[in-house]
N, C-alpha and C positions, 0 to 999 in steps of 0.2 A: 464379388465381396459385398457385404451389406453396406447400404448407403444411409447415412444419418442426415436427416433434414432438421437442423436445429430450429429453423424459423417456424416450421409446422409441427415440431416435436414428433416427428415420424422416423421410424427405422424401417427401411425396405429390405426384405430378404427374398432371395431368388431360389426356388426349389425346382429342380429339373427331374422329370420322369424319363428314365432311360431304359432301353431294352430292345430286343429284336423286333422285326416286323410282325404286326398283328398279335402282339403279346397282351395288349389291353391298356397301353399307355393312354391313348386318347379316350377310351371308355372310362377310365378313372376320372379324368377331368370333366367329361360330359356328365357323368352321374353326380359328381360333387356339385357341379354348377346347377344341376336340376333340383337337388334336394335343399340347397341353401335358400334362406329367405332373401328377398330382393335387396334388403338393406345391407346384407353381408357380402354381396357379390358384385363384381364389376362385369363389364361386357367381355364375352369370350371372342377372341380374335382368331380366325382360322384361315391359314394360307395353304391352299391345296396345291399339290404337285400336278404337273401336266399329265403324268403317266397313270395315276390312279387316285383313289380317294384318301390316301394317307395324308395326314396333316403335317405341315412343317412344324408348327407349334401352336399351343393354345395359351392364352393369357388370362389369368384369373386372380385378382387380388382378394386376400382375406385379411381381416383385421383382428388384432388381439391387444388387450391392454395389460400384457404380462409384465413388461419392463416399466418400472416406476417412472412416471413423468413423460412417457413416450407411448405412442400408438405404434404397434408392430404390424406392418403390412406385408403379406406374403404374396409373391407373384409366382404362379405355377406355370411351368412350360413342359411341353413334350418335345421329343426329337423324332425325326423320321427314322423308321426302322431300316429302310433299304440302304445298302452299302453305297449306292451311287450318290447318296446325299450326305456323305461323310463330312464335307466342308460345312454343311449346315449344322450337323451335330456338333462339330467343334465350335462353331460360332455361338450356338445356344448355350454351351458350357461356360462361356465367358462370364467371369465374376459370380459363378454359382456358389451358393451358401450351403445347400443340402441336396442330396440325390436320393431318389427312390428308384432302385433298379427293379423293374418289373420283368419277371421270368415266366415263360409259358410252361405250365406243368406237364404238358404232353411229352411222352417219351421221345417221340420223333423230333421234338424241338430242343432237346438237350444240347446238341452241337451248336445250334444257333444261339442258345443262351450263353454258352461258354465263349463263343466268338464275340458276341455283343459286349460281354463283361470285359473281355480283353481289349476290345476296341474303346470302351469307356476309359480304361486306364491309359491307353495310348494317346487318346485325345486330350486327356488331362495333362499329360507330359508336354503337349504342345503349348499349354498355358503355364508350364513350369510348376505344376502342382501334382500332388500325389493323392490317391484315393483315401489312404489312411489318415490324411490330415483334414479331410472334409467329412462332415456328418453325413452318413448315408445308412439306408436300411434296405432290406430285400423284401420283395413282395412276390410270393409264389401264387400266380394267378391261374384261373380256369380250373379250380379244384373240384368243380362239379362234373367234369368230363370223365368218361370211363377209363381211358388209357393214360393214366397219369403216374408220374414217378413219386415214390415216397418222399415225404418232407425231409427225412434224414438224408436221403441221397442228394437232394437238391442243396441242402445246407452244406453237406460235405463238398460238393462240387464248386459252389459259388462263395462259400464263406471261409476262405483260406487265409484271410488276413490275420495278423498276430492278435489284434483285438477284434473279437467276433462282432459282427453287426446283428442287430435285432432283425428278425424276419416275421412275416405275417402271411398266413394263408388267405386267399381272397377269391371271390367270384365277382369281378368288377361289374359285370352286366347286371348283377342283382344288388350291388352296393354292399356286398359282404366283405368285411375286412378293409374296405376302402378308407372309411373315416379313421379307423384305428391306425392305419399306416400313416396317413397324413398327420394325425395328431402327434404321433411319436416323432416323426422327422422334424416337425415344428418345435417340439420340446427340446430336442437335441440341438437344433440350430440356435435357439435362443439361449440355451444353457452355455454353449460355447461362446456366444457373443458376450454374455454376462461375465464369464471367466476372463476373457481377453480384455474387456474394457472396464472391469471392476465396477459394474453397474448393479444396483440393487434390483431385486425382482419381487413381484407379488407372490402370493402363495401358490405353489404347484402349478405354474403356468406353462403353457396354456392348457386349459381344460375345455370341456365341451361347450361351456357357456362362453368362454373367451373367444373360441374360434367360430362359434355360431354355426357349426356344421350339423344341422338338424333337418330331419325330414319334415316337409311342410304338411 
């Protein structure tokens, strides 16, 4: 859950990138970290597994002045895709404020996408939470590859909740659709926080200037 530091006038939000192995979760954060100006980004912390190069999680704070009187700080995490690290996945979901589910667009990965999405919901139950109560979006990644499923098919397969989630097509390795997805999840997270805490907001926040996600 979001943490409010009244002394520093800061609100900390936690965004988790979830999805199957090698879908592009880590690439999202690496690309975002690369294109942000130095003053808008923090250090990226990477904890590698012993078996391969997959990262346990990445940490990246972003700032936004969207909520009146407070600085909004976003901490971005990834989870390991391999099933053997499920305890780590569940741990990273602790107190999550928003989720970006990254799906691999290749036809042969559809089963893995579905399994990971189900695993996400199961792990949230371990925290006594439901996906429909948490802001989340879908990101259909690797749209530049030849053997990909239509967007309509992926939307039908993964977007079965009563209230449909926003989805974005992306090529994370080229930073296509990456910023747009991040911007949207941050907007939804802050909008929910404002509703729940009856706090005022500045105009249409956050926008590109607020998040400072710009190519250098």
